[in-house]
N, C-alpha and C positions, 0 to 999 in steps of 0.2 A: 683795575682790577679785574677781569674776566668769567665768565661763567659760563660753563656747559652744558647743556638740558637736553639729556639721549626720550627719550619719547620710543615707550614699548606697546604693546599690545601680548599681554601674556609670553612669548618666546622673548629670551635675549638675545638673540642673532650675536650682534658684533660688539654689545654692552660693554664687556669687559676690554677686549683692546682698545675700545674708546675712552674707556678710564685711563689706563696707561695713563696714554698718547696726552689727553687731556693734561689731567695731573701732571704732568713732565713739561706739560708750556704750562704752568703754571695756571691751568684751568682751573677755579671750587666745577665742582660735576654735579648735577641734580638729576634726579631717577622721576619721569613722568610714570607710573606703571597704573595701566588698566589690567583685572583679572589676570597679575604676576603668578608665574609659576616657580616653584622652589628655587628652582637656579639665581631665576631675576634676586629672589630675597634677600641668597646671600650671598652675589655681586652687591648689592647695596650695605648689608653687615658685613662683608669684608675687609671694606674701602673705607667704609663711615662716613657715606653718601649722604647729603643731607634727598630730602623724597617726599612724592607727593604719589601718593596708596590707594584707588578704588579699586573693591572688589567686583564692580560691575562697573559696565562701560560708559564712559559716561563724555564721551566726543571729546575729540584729539582740540578741537580748541579751547576747548575748558579745560583739557590740562591742560596742558601749554601754559596759560595765564596761571592755574597754579603756580606752575611751576615757578615761571615768571617772579612770583609774592617771594619764593622765596630766596630767591638770587640778590648776588649781593652787587655781580659788577656792575661795572657800568658799560659795560658790549655782551651781547647774551650770544650764544653760538649755539642754532640748532639741529640736532640732527637725529636721525630715526635709528631705532636694534637693525635695522638690515639693511647700516649703511657703514660704512665705513671710511673714514677721511682719515689721506693719504698725503695734506700739504694744507697747510691753512697759510702763509703767507699772513703774518701775524704783524709786520713791522709795516702790510700797508693800511689794516681795520682803522689807523690814524685820519685815511683821503674820506671816508665814505658813513654817510648815515648807518648804508646798510649793503650786505653782498650778498651775492648771488657767488654759491660755489660748483664749480665748473666737476658732473656726473659722471661716470663710464658704468655701461652693464658690462662683470663679467659672464659671455655668454655661451650655452653649452647646448644652447638649438635654436633654431630659426627663429623661431617668436622675440628668443631675447637678441637674436642677430639684428633684429628689423628695429627693434627696440629703441636698438644701443644707434640706429640710426636717429632716431626720435632724439636722443637726448642729446645727440653732435650740435641737434636742429637749435634744440633749445637751449643750448650754449652759446652758437654762434645767433640767434637773435639779440641774446642777455650781452653779448658783448659788440654788438649792433645799437640795443638799445642806451646802454650804458656811456656811446659816441655820441650816444642824440643827446645825454643829459635827460633821459626817458627813463618810462618801465612798465611792462603793463602788466606782466606774473613772475613771481620765486616758484619756488619749490621747494618746498617742505622739505623731505630727505635730507637738508643740509643748506643751513641757509645762515648768516647773522646780520644780527641790527644793533644799534645803539640802544639799549634801554629807556632813554628816556625820549629817543622818536620811536618809540612804541606808547612809550605812557599817552604820550601824545594823544597817538593816531587812536586809542583807545585797548588797546591790545590786540587779540585775534579776539576777531566778533565771530559769529553762531552761522556758518556759512559751510556746506561740504566740504566746496574748495578756500580753505582758513586762508591757505598761504595765497594762490591766487589773488586772493579779497586782497591783500596786505600787499604783494602787490604794485595793483590797483591803486591803490591807496596814499603810497606812499608816492606813484610817478603825479599823480593831478595835483599832490600838495607838494611837487616841485623836490621832493628829497634826492639826492645822490644818492645814485644804487650803483656799485662794482665789479668785476667779473673775475675771482680769481681763486686760487687754491686749485683742491683735486682729490673729487673722494670717486670710492666706487657701489651702486646700487644695485639692489635685486630686481627684476623686474618680471611680468609673467612668465614661468615656462612655455601654457600651454595657450591655444587659443582663444581657450574655456573662459581662462586666471585673466587674460587679455582685455575680454567683453568687458566681465566684471570690471577690471582697476576704467579701464577706460570709457564706459558709462557712465564710471563716477568722476571721470574729471571730465565730459563731454557737459555733463546735467551743472555740474557746479561750474566750470567756467563761464556758463547758458545766462544763470541765473546771475552769474557777477554782472557778465558781460548786460542782460535786462536790466541788470539794477540803477547800471553807471553808464546806459547807453549816448544823451546827451552829452555831457560832458567828457566821455573819450572818443566819439564824435570828432569835435571841437579840436581834437587831438592828431592829428594825423601820424605826427612824430613818435603815439605813442601805438596804434596800432597795428600802420603797416610793416614795420620790422616784421613782428609776431604775423600778419597776414602772407606773407610773400614767402620766409621762409619755411615757416611749420606747416602750411601746407601748398606747397609746390603742383597741384595740381592746379593750381587759379593760372598759372601759366600759358597750360597746355589752353583754358576756359579764353582767356585774354588774347593768348592769338585769332583761335576760331572766328573772336567777337570782332578783330581789326582784318578779318579776312574778306572779303565782299562776298553779299549778302545772294544765297543760291535758292532764293527762292521761288524764281522763275520758274530756270531748271524743275527745278519739284516740283510744279502746278505742271511742266513739258510733259512728264511723269504718265499725267493723268491725262491727259489731255491726247495727245500724239500716238495712241493705242488707236483711239472711234473718226480719227484721219483718214477715211475709208477709203477717199482719192490716190493716197500715195501707197506707193506698191510694199509692201511686207514688209521685203527685205530689206527697202530704206529705212521706214520707220523703228527696225532693228537695228540696224549698226545708229541710228541717231539715239534713239535709248541708251543704247551699251557704252556710249557717249557720252550720256549724262553718268550715268555711274559711274566711267572709269575721273570723270574732271572731278566728283563725291571722294571715291576712293584716292586721289592725288592729294586732293586739299588736306583731309583727316593722317594718310601717311604725313604729308609731311607738316602739317600741325604738331605733329606728334613725334616727328624725328627732331626736330629743331626743339620743344621745348623741353623732352627732354636731355639733348645736346648739352642745351645753354644751364638747365637744372645739372647733369650730371660732373660736365665742367669745373663749375661752381666747386662741387661739393666736395671735389675731389684736390681741386688746387685749396681748399683751408683749409681741410685733412692736414693733409700734406704741411700746412707753416701752422698747423696749430700742434703738429705734432697726437694726434686724436684718431685712433685704429681705428677705422669701420671697414665693411666686407664689398670689395669693390663689386662683385661678381653680386652679392643681392640688390646695388642698384637698382635696375629694372623692377623688381620682384619692388619693391621696398614706389618704386615710382608709378606704376601702372597696376599694381592691384592693394598693396599694403596702406599707403598713404591713401587715396579714396577712399578707399573704405572709412578711414578714421574722418573724414571731412564730410562723409555723408551720416557719419553718428554725429559729429558735432552739428550738422543740419539739422539731422530728428531732434535732438535735444534740444535744439533752441527753441525747435517750433512747439515742442513737447512744454520746455520751460514758459513758455510765453502765454499757451493755452491752461496751464496750470492758471498761471496769476490772475490771467481773465477771471477765474473762477473761482479765485481764492484759495485750492487745492494744495497744501503742504508738498511739498518735491520729499520722495523718501527713497532709498537709495540701499541699494542689499550689500547685505555685507558687511555695513557704513552707519555710526552712529553719528546723529549732529547734535 
């Protein structure tokens, strides 16, 4: 038997659509609802679903664990109410201890289109990690896991990113994680909402990274796929470090203007040459790193039939991805400081 757990906060989203699909595929369906609207209650009653309901927001990790207690299935599928299941590939469930379901974004804004490239990178990361028999993260919008494995790991834990924590524990304990199926999920449509979401993601990810730093570091196959695919700006940084050091040229910038015995024209020409060398080096790094990344992304998107907006790749690479990378760096620093001070992390619009 298989169980499907749908989590929702207030709004029904795609609950009814997913309920119909899951019932048709032989799943029992359980709803975990916090502060549910009248529409959510009506759907639960209409289909006679098992449910765990809280009038206050209890935190997703707790809502999930409450729902697991009601699940009779040996395999559990978790779906957020803002996510629509399109395909599952049920015949492959028996091959894995847990499953990351491929997710795409139905995009109607620039931010959503850029976020869709993020989800493509998540998909690629999960595929590569699966081939390396590892796992560093799961996206809780849609995932599957054997109930026994979840119980062995102690269920979902009290973290901002309870799904990332579960993925890390699966990887560290050697469980087999696959990638298949297909779902469409919701992404922030405005920059303001994007910042709210990514602040939570980055703080939650940093919290788990800091907690498991030594264990993760000892297993490069866990973090290398994630690092290179999810933060493509690192390619440019690596190339910049690999090029010859220009410290001497930088020093000449400050010394040459004071070498009065040389003609001013000659000094000016030398300084111009130094400037051009710096510029050419930077342009070379930028062009090579972007070209490598873009060619890989385009090739893999065609191979996997994953739709991305090609014209947005420069915006993603030069603005979106560096902003996301810097946000993660800032969040990691914040988490380290909070850990030293013994303070509890809190995130806006989220309950833990």
